[in-house]
C-alpha positions in Angstrom: 132.4 111.6 86.4 129.0 110.2 87.2 125.9 112.0 88.3 122.6 110.5 89.6 119.7 112.3 88.0 117.3 109.5 87.3 117.1 106.0 88.8 117.6 104.6 85.3 121.1 106.3 85.1 122.2 103.3 87.1 122.4 99.7 85.7 120.9 96.9 87.7 124.4 95.8 88.6 125.3 99.3 89.9 122.1 99.4 91.9 122.9 96.1 93.5 126.5 97.2 94.2 125.2 100.3 96.0 122.7 98.2 98.0 125.5 95.7 98.9 127.7 98.6 100.0 124.8 100.0 102.2 124.3 96.6 103.8 128.1 96.5 104.5 127.9 99.9 106.1 125.0 98.8 108.3 127.0 95.7 109.4 130.3 97.7 110.2 129.6 101.4 110.7 132.9 102.1 112.4 134.9 101.0 109.4 133.3 103.8 107.3 133.4 106.5 110.0 136.2 108.5 108.3 135.8 107.4 104.7 135.0 110.9 103.6 137.3 112.8 105.9 138.2 116.1 104.2 135.3 115.9 101.7 132.4 118.3 101.6 128.8 117.8 100.5 126.8 120.8 99.4 123.0 120.5 99.9 121.3 122.9 97.4 117.6 122.6 98.4 115.6 125.1 96.4 112.4 123.4 97.8 111.7 122.7 101.5 112.6 119.3 102.8 113.2 117.7 106.2 113.9 114.0 105.8 115.9 114.1 102.5 118.1 117.0 103.5 118.8 115.8 107.0 119.4 112.3 105.7 122.0 113.5 103.2 123.7 115.6 106.0 123.7 112.7 108.4 125.1 110.4 105.8 128.0 112.7 105.0 128.7 113.4 108.7 128.7 109.7 109.5 131.3 109.2 106.8 133.5 111.8 108.5 132.8 114.5 105.9 131.4 118.0 106.2 128.3 119.7 104.9 127.4 123.2 103.6 124.4 124.5 101.7 121.0 126.0 102.1 117.5 124.7 102.8 115.3 127.0 100.7 115.6 129.2 97.6 114.9 132.3 99.7 118.2 131.9 101.5 120.2 131.5 98.3 121.4 133.9 95.6 118.6 132.7 93.3 116.4 135.1 95.3 118.6 137.8 93.6 118.1 136.3 90.2 121.1 134.0 89.9 120.6 131.1 87.5 120.7 127.4 88.7 123.8 126.9 86.4 125.7 129.7 88.0 124.8 128.5 91.5 126.0 125.0 90.7 129.2 126.2 89.1 130.0 128.4 92.1 129.1 125.9 94.8 131.2 123.3 92.9 134.2 125.5 93.8 133.6 124.8 97.4 132.3 121.2 97.6 133.2 117.8 96.3 129.7 116.6 95.6 126.2 118.3 95.4 122.8 117.1 96.5 120.2 119.2 94.7 116.4 119.5 95.2 114.4 121.8 92.9 110.7 122.4 92.3 111.2 122.5 88.5 111.6 119.3 86.6 114.9 118.9 84.8 116.8 121.5 87.0 119.2 118.9 88.4 119.8 117.6 84.9 120.7 121.1 83.8 122.9 121.5 86.8 124.8 118.3 86.0 125.5 119.6 82.4 127.6 122.5 83.9 128.9 121.0 87.1 132.5 120.1 87.8 131.5 117.8 90.7 129.0 115.0 90.9 125.3 116.0 91.2 122.7 113.9 93.0 119.1 114.7 92.2 117.3 115.0 95.6 114.0 115.5 93.9 112.8 117.6 91.0 109.2 118.6 90.9 106.8 115.7 90.2 109.5 114.0 88.1 112.2 112.0 89.8 113.5 111.2 93.3 116.2 108.6 92.7 117.7 108.5 96.1 114.3 107.7 97.6 114.1 104.9 95.0 117.4 103.5 96.3 116.0 103.8 99.8 112.9 101.9 98.8 114.9 99.2 97.0 117.1 98.7 100.1 114.0 98.6 102.3 112.4 95.9 100.1 115.6 93.9 100.0 115.9 94.1 103.8 112.3 93.3 104.5 111.7 90.7 101.8 115.2 89.4 101.2 114.8 89.9 97.4 114.0 92.4 94.6 111.9 90.0 92.5 108.8 87.9 92.6 106.3 89.9 94.6 103.1 91.9 94.2 103.3 95.6 95.1 100.4 97.9 95.6 101.1 101.6 95.0 98.4 103.7 96.7 97.3 107.4 96.7 98.7 110.1 94.5 100.2 108.2 91.6 99.9 111.2 89.2 102.2 113.6 90.9 104.1 111.2 93.1 107.7 111.3 91.9 108.7 108.6 94.4 106.1 106.3 92.7 107.3 107.1 89.2 111.0 106.4 90.1 110.2 103.2 92.0 108.1 101.8 89.1 110.9 102.5 86.6 113.6 100.9 88.9 111.6 97.8 89.8 110.6 97.2 86.1 114.1 95.9 85.5 113.6 93.0 88.0 111.7 89.8 87.3 108.3 88.6 88.4 106.9 91.7 89.9 103.2 92.5 89.7 101.8 96.0 90.1 98.5 97.1 91.6 97.8 100.8 91.1 95.3 102.1 93.7 94.1 105.7 93.1 91.1 107.9 92.3 90.7 108.6 88.5 92.0 112.1 89.0 95.4 110.8 90.4 96.0 107.8 88.2 99.6 107.0 87.1 100.6 109.1 84.1 100.0 107.5 80.7 103.7 107.4 79.8 104.3 105.0 82.7 101.7 102.7 81.3 103.0 102.8 77.8 106.7 103.2 78.2 107.2 100.9 81.3 104.4 98.4 81.7 103.2 97.8 78.1 106.6 98.2 76.5 108.1 95.6 78.8 105.0 93.3 79.0 104.7 93.8 82.8 101.6 92.7 84.6 99.6 95.5 86.2 96.1 96.5 87.1 94.3 99.7 88.2 91.7 99.8 90.9 90.0 102.4 93.0 89.9 100.8 96.5 92.4 99.2 98.8 89.9 96.6 100.1 89.5 94.8 96.8 93.2 94.0 96.5 94.7 94.1 100.0 94.9 90.3 100.4 97.0 90.0 97.2 99.7 92.4 98.3 103.2 91.6 99.6 104.0 95.3 99.8 101.8 98.3 100.0 103.5 101.7 99.2 101.4 104.5 100.6 101.7 108.1 99.4 100.2 111.4 100.5 98.1 113.6 98.3 100.5 116.5 97.8 98.9 119.9 98.3 101.9 121.6 96.7 101.3 119.9 93.4 97.7 121.1 93.1 96.6 124.3 91.3 93.1 124.1 92.7 92.8 123.8 96.5 89.2 122.6 96.2 90.5 119.5 94.3 93.1 118.9 97.0 90.5 119.1 99.8 88.2 116.7 97.9 90.9 114.1 97.3 93.2 114.3 100.3 91.4 111.8 102.5 90.6 109.3 99.7 92.8 106.5 101.1 93.6 105.9 104.8 95.2 102.7 105.9 94.0 101.6 109.3 93.6 98.5 111.4 90.3 97.5 109.7 91.9 97.4 106.3 94.9 95.5 107.6 92.6 92.7 108.7 92.4 91.8 105.0 96.2 91.8 104.5 98.8 89.1 104.6 100.7 88.5 107.9 104.0 89.4 106.2 102.8 92.5 104.4 105.3 95.3 104.3 103.8 98.8 104.7 106.0 101.5 103.1 105.7 105.2 102.9 108.3 107.8 101.6 107.1 110.3 104.3 106.0 112.9 105.3 102.8 111.3 106.3 99.7 113.4 106.8 96.8 111.1 107.7 96.9 108.4 105.0 98.4 105.9 107.5 96.7 105.8 110.9 99.1 106.2 113.8 97.3 103.2 115.4 99.3 100.8 113.2 102.7 102.4 113.8 103.6 99.6 116.2 102.4 96.8 113.9 105.5 94.8 112.8 104.4 95.1 109.2 104.8 98.9 109.4 108.3 99.6 108.1 108.2 103.3 107.1 110.4 104.5 109.9 112.9 101.6 109.1 112.6 102.9 105.5 113.6 106.4 106.6 116.7 105.0 108.4 117.6 103.0 105.3 117.7 106.3 103.4 120.7 107.4 105.4 122.6 104.2 104.7 121.9 104.1 101.0 122.9 107.8 100.7 126.2 107.0 102.5 126.8 104.2 99.9 125.9 106.5 97.0 128.2 109.3 98.2 131.1 106.9 98.5 130.3 105.4 95.0 130.1 108.8 93.2 133.2 110.1 94.9 135.1 106.9 94.1 136.0 106.3 97.7 136.9 102.8 98.7 137.4 101.5 102.3 
């Protein structure tokens, strides 16, 4: 039985297979409409979520399956003191596959160690968000036609941004990618990413503090919000939250075929005035999340059509 806890749990070949399957689903949705008939997905969201939870639910429903679960820890038995392990063991009696989000890093990994059904990590603290990574990879592949030979700028909260950490690790296995890390000093990418990913694999990267100085170099810019929930000091959050805002003036410096990505939710780091720019693909990215989760569910359940 396979779980998905970290994007590196999948080989490059497995990632490519999931993306290929997602593209096939996009081209022929009707053929997959009853692929999971009789199957149940449990969404165990111990942390609030809108896009990820609804994306998982929509994915299972469009495969003809059913969904059960909860959307916050307050509405689960953990509020009574039940352990994550016991919750997972119990829910595994009722569902065929579990998507789990938790504020504590490592909680989905622990759940997978006791689970009788596949566990998908839907985000654990500031650590990993592998299905967002698959979403991002599918988006890049659909927008650029490839997963190699481009320059990507990652902008904003690179310290706590689990989507950034997961994407960097996943893309590091593809050739010819240059990384531009755009952040204030307080929100720089963690040192382990620098040493264990970039330096260990001799990958080209640079760290800068403004978008303007690098905008013209980028094929993709991946914007992130400064996450209030990751800060212990509200004053630091208020000071940093508006550090980077992508607007029309900055886009004048960009390539005509730049792809603007964002894992959402957006606060104000991307101006709404550029939502209609053809380079803005963050809502297409959100849609891709449904298709890639459909492909992942099929793969983990071993369902073929």
